[in-house]
Steps between C-alpha positions, in 0.01 A plus 500: 500500500417191705146369539506593870616854422230539236233372739617743768498789255152399382370487859642846573339639184163351592522652848578845358211477253260387774600784731475759222152375410392515865595868507269562202200410716316800642278523805147373432585301187352163413786281381501173306750251640640247255684179573855380465828587666517868402134560584559339840790738563270788403232384747759491777632847407144632488433342838791695646342821372163398645672445836622860472145628451421467128132415449430270205266222401611215279362230274711183492529268200583192707438359845874509570519871416190564710652318798824699475313829460280437802804398707658836408192693616368577152120505475394251231166559326299347215532646151193723473643827370782623274854450625738794525814291447583135432839346573580155360810314392602418145465129432683525169672756283530471124766702321397712205134543591 
């Protein structure tokens, strides 16, 4: 498999994971928004659900994530209560652990 083919396959996998995670969010939840490429895809997928009427509040882990969330119509709040769900990317994976 070429590097380009692997990158394309990886991008498609990330998109599917992000969309599946967005469908796990229920109305009224408070969601933690991580950072990184997969988390950004999740924020965008969640924003599409918010545009369709889903009501959520979110806590962002970075200013970039906060900016994207707000641009997608997601209400961003300070962390002052337990989160119902947190979605973040994996920075590293170690085999055998």
